[in-house]
Phi, psi and omega in degrees: 000155181272145176272149179216166172257145180214151172247123182242132178181206188241136171231173180289164181297320180300315177298319182296323181294319181295308185284342174297324182284346180058013181285338182284339184303323183266358187272356181073025179264180180230159173230137177264126179242123178275130186287344182225139185309318186273346185290122176252335190256005176229129176202172177243127180263120179247130176274148185299332182282350178265000194263131173260319182208148177240138176233126186247129184253209182288153176249149172198136182059031177088001178244146181235139177279132181224149171232123184253111178279120184272151175290157179302127177080010183283150181262144169231167178239129171262127187239135168240123179264132170211165177280151180278064178223166177301323181289321177298321180289337178288343175298339176296337181263004182279118183305324180291319175295318179300319180295318183289316180298324175301334181272351186275061183216166170279136183241155177282137178226173170262120184268000000 
């Protein structure tokens, strides 16, 4: 099997429905994928032109598991959202947030 890079995580059921049809791939849009079902402040942003294949998994609690297979050489954005306050900045040192952020990357898979 060939190796590929993929982003695996969770999106809302409505987003999953849209990307399941793969119509969004040609629209120049982006999708934000959360590495953890409950994480709202950490996500990976993938542009539609970076997508080779979309795999949609099971849904639970309003979230759906997806795996986005990336084109060779594609770029993704890992995002940590926080408030522009002293309290917001301390979140960068939160070990739980660091664990989730570490998962917000593209990984090598067997495609």
